[in-house]
PyMOL CGO cylinders between C-alpha atoms (Angstrom):
from pymol import cmd
from pymol.cgo import CYLINDER

trace = [
    CYLINDER, 140.50, 77.75, 81.96, 140.54, 80.66, 79.47, 0.3, 1, 1, 1, 1, 1, 1,
    CYLINDER, 140.54, 80.66, 79.47, 142.21, 83.97, 80.44, 0.3, 1, 1, 1, 1, 1, 1,
    CYLINDER, 142.21, 83.97, 80.44, 140.12, 86.81, 80.54, 0.3, 1, 1, 1, 1, 1, 1,
    CYLINDER, 140.12, 86.81, 80.54, 141.34, 90.47, 79.75, 0.3, 1, 1, 1, 1, 1, 1,
    CYLINDER, 141.34, 90.47, 79.75, 140.02, 93.81, 81.33, 0.3, 1, 1, 1, 1, 1, 1,
    CYLINDER, 140.02, 93.81, 81.33, 141.09, 96.94, 79.94, 0.3, 1, 1, 1, 1, 1, 1,
    CYLINDER, 141.09, 96.94, 79.94, 140.10, 100.28, 81.59, 0.3, 1, 1, 1, 1, 1, 1,
    CYLINDER, 140.10, 100.28, 81.59, 138.82, 102.19, 78.76, 0.3, 1, 1, 1, 1, 1, 1,
    CYLINDER, 138.82, 102.19, 78.76, 138.56, 105.90, 80.66, 0.3, 1, 1, 1, 1, 1, 1,
    CYLINDER, 138.56, 105.90, 80.66, 139.18, 107.61, 83.62, 0.3, 1, 1, 1, 1, 1, 1,
    CYLINDER, 139.18, 107.61, 83.62, 138.60, 110.93, 85.32, 0.3, 1, 1, 1, 1, 1, 1,
    CYLINDER, 138.60, 110.93, 85.32, 140.54, 112.88, 87.93, 0.3, 1, 1, 1, 1, 1, 1,
    CYLINDER, 140.54, 112.88, 87.93, 137.99, 114.07, 90.49, 0.3, 1, 1, 1, 1, 1, 1,
    CYLINDER, 137.99, 114.07, 90.49, 138.07, 117.68, 91.47, 0.3, 1, 1, 1, 1, 1, 1,
    CYLINDER, 138.07, 117.68, 91.47, 134.72, 118.79, 92.36, 0.3, 1, 1, 1, 1, 1, 1,
    CYLINDER, 134.72, 118.79, 92.36, 136.17, 122.27, 93.28, 0.3, 1, 1, 1, 1, 1, 1,
    CYLINDER, 136.17, 122.27, 93.28, 137.15, 122.72, 89.54, 0.3, 1, 1, 1, 1, 1, 1,
    CYLINDER, 137.15, 122.72, 89.54, 134.21, 121.03, 87.63, 0.3, 1, 1, 1, 1, 1, 1,
    CYLINDER, 134.21, 121.03, 87.63, 131.53, 120.93, 90.17, 0.3, 1, 1, 1, 1, 1, 1,
    CYLINDER, 131.53, 120.93, 90.17, 131.02, 117.00, 89.27, 0.3, 1, 1, 1, 1, 1, 1,
    CYLINDER, 131.02, 117.00, 89.27, 130.69, 114.42, 91.59, 0.3, 1, 1, 1, 1, 1, 1,
    CYLINDER, 130.69, 114.42, 91.59, 132.23, 110.99, 90.94, 0.3, 1, 1, 1, 1, 1, 1,
    CYLINDER, 132.23, 110.99, 90.94, 128.76, 109.48, 90.19, 0.3, 1, 1, 1, 1, 1, 1,
    CYLINDER, 128.76, 109.48, 90.19, 128.42, 112.17, 87.50, 0.3, 1, 1, 1, 1, 1, 1,
    CYLINDER, 128.42, 112.17, 87.50, 131.75, 111.28, 86.03, 0.3, 1, 1, 1, 1, 1, 1,
    CYLINDER, 131.75, 111.28, 86.03, 130.61, 107.69, 86.16, 0.3, 1, 1, 1, 1, 1, 1,
    CYLINDER, 130.61, 107.69, 86.16, 127.44, 108.47, 84.14, 0.3, 1, 1, 1, 1, 1, 1,
    CYLINDER, 127.44, 108.47, 84.14, 129.21, 110.45, 81.47, 0.3, 1, 1, 1, 1, 1, 1,
    CYLINDER, 129.21, 110.45, 81.47, 131.82, 107.80, 81.01, 0.3, 1, 1, 1, 1, 1, 1,
    CYLINDER, 131.82, 107.80, 81.01, 129.15, 105.03, 80.55, 0.3, 1, 1, 1, 1, 1, 1,
    CYLINDER, 129.15, 105.03, 80.55, 127.30, 107.38, 78.11, 0.3, 1, 1, 1, 1, 1, 1,
    CYLINDER, 127.30, 107.38, 78.11, 130.78, 108.16, 76.34, 0.3, 1, 1, 1, 1, 1, 1,
    CYLINDER, 130.78, 108.16, 76.34, 131.62, 104.34, 76.12, 0.3, 1, 1, 1, 1, 1, 1,
    CYLINDER, 131.62, 104.34, 76.12, 128.12, 103.70, 74.47, 0.3, 1, 1, 1, 1, 1, 1,
    CYLINDER, 128.12, 103.70, 74.47, 128.96, 106.45, 71.97, 0.3, 1, 1, 1, 1, 1, 1,
    CYLINDER, 128.96, 106.45, 71.97, 132.37, 105.16, 70.86, 0.3, 1, 1, 1, 1, 1, 1,
    CYLINDER, 132.37, 105.16, 70.86, 130.47, 101.51, 70.40, 0.3, 1, 1, 1, 1, 1, 1,
    CYLINDER, 130.47, 101.51, 70.40, 131.88, 99.73, 73.31, 0.3, 1, 1, 1, 1, 1, 1,
    CYLINDER, 131.88, 99.73, 73.31, 129.79, 96.78, 74.44, 0.3, 1, 1, 1, 1, 1, 1,
    CYLINDER, 129.79, 96.78, 74.44, 131.50, 95.29, 77.67, 0.3, 1, 1, 1, 1, 1, 1,
    CYLINDER, 131.50, 95.29, 77.67, 130.75, 91.91, 78.70, 0.3, 1, 1, 1, 1, 1, 1,
    CYLINDER, 130.75, 91.91, 78.70, 130.33, 93.37, 82.27, 0.3, 1, 1, 1, 1, 1, 1,
    CYLINDER, 130.33, 93.37, 82.27, 131.14, 96.86, 83.93, 0.3, 1, 1, 1, 1, 1, 1,
    CYLINDER, 131.14, 96.86, 83.93, 133.10, 96.22, 86.97, 0.3, 1, 1, 1, 1, 1, 1,
    CYLINDER, 133.10, 96.22, 86.97, 133.20, 98.77, 89.54, 0.3, 1, 1, 1, 1, 1, 1,
    CYLINDER, 133.20, 98.77, 89.54, 133.90, 99.19, 93.32, 0.3, 1, 1, 1, 1, 1, 1,
    CYLINDER, 133.90, 99.19, 93.32, 131.22, 99.28, 95.74, 0.3, 1, 1, 1, 1, 1, 1,
    CYLINDER, 131.22, 99.28, 95.74, 131.97, 102.97, 96.02, 0.3, 1, 1, 1, 1, 1, 1,
    CYLINDER, 131.97, 102.97, 96.02, 129.79, 103.21, 92.67, 0.3, 1, 1, 1, 1, 1, 1,
    CYLINDER, 129.79, 103.21, 92.67, 127.37, 100.55, 93.47, 0.3, 1, 1, 1, 1, 1, 1,
    CYLINDER, 127.37, 100.55, 93.47, 124.34, 103.39, 93.90, 0.3, 1, 1, 1, 1, 1, 1,
    CYLINDER, 124.34, 103.39, 93.90, 121.04, 102.76, 92.63, 0.3, 1, 1, 1, 1, 1, 1,
    CYLINDER, 121.04, 102.76, 92.63, 121.26, 105.39, 89.98, 0.3, 1, 1, 1, 1, 1, 1,
    CYLINDER, 121.26, 105.39, 89.98, 124.51, 103.91, 88.66, 0.3, 1, 1, 1, 1, 1, 1,
    CYLINDER, 124.51, 103.91, 88.66, 123.41, 100.30, 88.73, 0.3, 1, 1, 1, 1, 1, 1,
    CYLINDER, 123.41, 100.30, 88.73, 120.26, 101.40, 86.87, 0.3, 1, 1, 1, 1, 1, 1,
    CYLINDER, 120.26, 101.40, 86.87, 122.29, 103.67, 84.24, 0.3, 1, 1, 1, 1, 1, 1,
    CYLINDER, 122.29, 103.67, 84.24, 124.26, 100.53, 83.45, 0.3, 1, 1, 1, 1, 1, 1,
    CYLINDER, 124.26, 100.53, 83.45, 121.10, 98.80, 82.91, 0.3, 1, 1, 1, 1, 1, 1,
    CYLINDER, 121.10, 98.80, 82.91, 119.86, 101.50, 80.73, 0.3, 1, 1, 1, 1, 1, 1,
    CYLINDER, 119.86, 101.50, 80.73, 122.60, 100.48, 78.29, 0.3, 1, 1, 1, 1, 1, 1,
    CYLINDER, 122.60, 100.48, 78.29, 121.81, 97.14, 78.23, 0.3, 1, 1, 1, 1, 1, 1,
    CYLINDER, 121.81, 97.14, 78.23, 124.91, 96.14, 79.91, 0.3, 1, 1, 1, 1, 1, 1,
    CYLINDER, 124.91, 96.14, 79.91, 125.61, 93.81, 83.07, 0.3, 1, 1, 1, 1, 1, 1,
    CYLINDER, 125.61, 93.81, 83.07, 127.54, 94.87, 86.07, 0.3, 1, 1, 1, 1, 1, 1,
    CYLINDER, 127.54, 94.87, 86.07, 129.76, 93.38, 88.77, 0.3, 1, 1, 1, 1, 1, 1,
    CYLINDER, 129.76, 93.38, 88.77, 130.24, 95.05, 91.88, 0.3, 1, 1, 1, 1, 1, 1,
    CYLINDER, 130.24, 95.05, 91.88, 130.40, 94.60, 95.87, 0.3, 1, 1, 1, 1, 1, 1,
    CYLINDER, 130.40, 94.60, 95.87, 127.50, 95.53, 97.59, 0.3, 1, 1, 1, 1, 1, 1,
    CYLINDER, 127.50, 95.53, 97.59, 128.01, 96.72, 101.28, 0.3, 1, 1, 1, 1, 1, 1,
    CYLINDER, 128.01, 96.72, 101.28, 127.18, 94.19, 103.81, 0.3, 1, 1, 1, 1, 1, 1,
    CYLINDER, 127.18, 94.19, 103.81, 124.37, 96.67, 105.25, 0.3, 1, 1, 1, 1, 1, 1,
    CYLINDER, 124.37, 96.67, 105.25, 122.55, 96.72, 101.90, 0.3, 1, 1, 1, 1, 1, 1,
    CYLINDER, 122.55, 96.72, 101.90, 118.91, 96.30, 102.50, 0.3, 1, 1, 1, 1, 1, 1,
    CYLINDER, 118.91, 96.30, 102.50, 117.44, 93.44, 100.18, 0.3, 1, 1, 1, 1, 1, 1,
    CYLINDER, 117.44, 93.44, 100.18, 114.29, 91.05, 100.11, 0.3, 1, 1, 1, 1, 1, 1,
    CYLINDER, 114.29, 91.05, 100.11, 112.05, 93.72, 101.45, 0.3, 1, 1, 1, 1, 1, 1,
    CYLINDER, 112.05, 93.72, 101.45, 113.90, 94.94, 104.54, 0.3, 1, 1, 1, 1, 1, 1,
    CYLINDER, 113.90, 94.94, 104.54, 116.57, 92.52, 105.40, 0.3, 1, 1, 1, 1, 1, 1,
    CYLINDER, 116.57, 92.52, 105.40, 120.40, 93.29, 105.66, 0.3, 1, 1, 1, 1, 1, 1,
    CYLINDER, 120.40, 93.29, 105.66, 122.68, 91.48, 102.95, 0.3, 1, 1, 1, 1, 1, 1,
    CYLINDER, 122.68, 91.48, 102.95, 124.85, 90.30, 105.73, 0.3, 1, 1, 1, 1, 1, 1,
    CYLINDER, 124.85, 90.30, 105.73, 122.07, 88.56, 107.39, 0.3, 1, 1, 1, 1, 1, 1,
    CYLINDER, 122.07, 88.56, 107.39, 121.46, 85.96, 104.48, 0.3, 1, 1, 1, 1, 1, 1,
    CYLINDER, 121.46, 85.96, 104.48, 122.67, 82.83, 103.66, 0.3, 1, 1, 1, 1, 1, 1,
    CYLINDER, 122.67, 82.83, 103.66, 124.22, 83.00, 100.36, 0.3, 1, 1, 1, 1, 1, 1,
    CYLINDER, 124.22, 83.00, 100.36, 125.13, 79.52, 98.69, 0.3, 1, 1, 1, 1, 1, 1,
    CYLINDER, 125.13, 79.52, 98.69, 128.20, 78.92, 96.75, 0.3, 1, 1, 1, 1, 1, 1,
    CYLINDER, 128.20, 78.92, 96.75, 126.10, 79.05, 93.14, 0.3, 1, 1, 1, 1, 1, 1,
    CYLINDER, 126.10, 79.05, 93.14, 124.86, 82.42, 94.01, 0.3, 1, 1, 1, 1, 1, 1,
    CYLINDER, 124.86, 82.42, 94.01, 121.29, 83.41, 95.50, 0.3, 1, 1, 1, 1, 1, 1,
    CYLINDER, 121.29, 83.41, 95.50, 118.78, 85.49, 93.85, 0.3, 1, 1, 1, 1, 1, 1,
    CYLINDER, 118.78, 85.49, 93.85, 117.95, 88.43, 95.92, 0.3, 1, 1, 1, 1, 1, 1,
    CYLINDER, 117.95, 88.43, 95.92, 115.71, 91.44, 95.58, 0.3, 1, 1, 1, 1, 1, 1,
    CYLINDER, 115.71, 91.44, 95.58, 117.75, 94.74, 95.58, 0.3, 1, 1, 1, 1, 1, 1,
    CYLINDER, 117.75, 94.74, 95.58, 115.49, 97.23, 96.92, 0.3, 1, 1, 1, 1, 1, 1,
    CYLINDER, 115.49, 97.23, 96.92, 114.48, 99.94, 94.30, 0.3, 1, 1, 1, 1, 1, 1,
    CYLINDER, 114.48, 99.94, 94.30, 116.59, 97.95, 91.47, 0.3, 1, 1, 1, 1, 1, 1,
    CYLINDER, 116.59, 97.95, 91.47, 114.92, 94.24, 90.99, 0.3, 1, 1, 1, 1, 1, 1,
    CYLINDER, 114.92, 94.24, 90.99, 116.31, 90.81, 91.02, 0.3, 1, 1, 1, 1, 1, 1,
    CYLINDER, 116.31, 90.81, 91.02, 120.02, 90.16, 90.70, 0.3, 1, 1, 1, 1, 1, 1,
    CYLINDER, 120.02, 90.16, 90.70, 122.20, 87.34, 91.94, 0.3, 1, 1, 1, 1, 1, 1,
    CYLINDER, 122.20, 87.34, 91.94, 124.64, 87.83, 94.72, 0.3, 1, 1, 1, 1, 1, 1,
    CYLINDER, 124.64, 87.83, 94.72, 127.74, 85.36, 95.44, 0.3, 1, 1, 1, 1, 1, 1,
    CYLINDER, 127.74, 85.36, 95.44, 130.02, 85.44, 98.54, 0.3, 1, 1, 1, 1, 1, 1,
    CYLINDER, 130.02, 85.44, 98.54, 133.76, 85.27, 98.09, 0.3, 1, 1, 1, 1, 1, 1,
]
cmd.load_cgo(trace, "trace")
């Protein structure tokens, strides 16, 4: 199996009192700066904190794919909680409310 590398390309110190920016604002700005720098990631990987619809749509707007953890109570497939679905080992397509179709995996 080939070795895959990941490399953080940016970071921010979150201090809303000094700059007035939310974590999601910093996230969006870092994505835009990465795009401007010509970075073309295989995937944007982040933790569940950043898996808001706005952030997922922002990644998609750059033409990139994303990998994240979705919270188990996330509403999918028209009013079902994610944790109530049977997820196959090969992945299961689900409709993420407000976003569209994605494939989820259970680890």
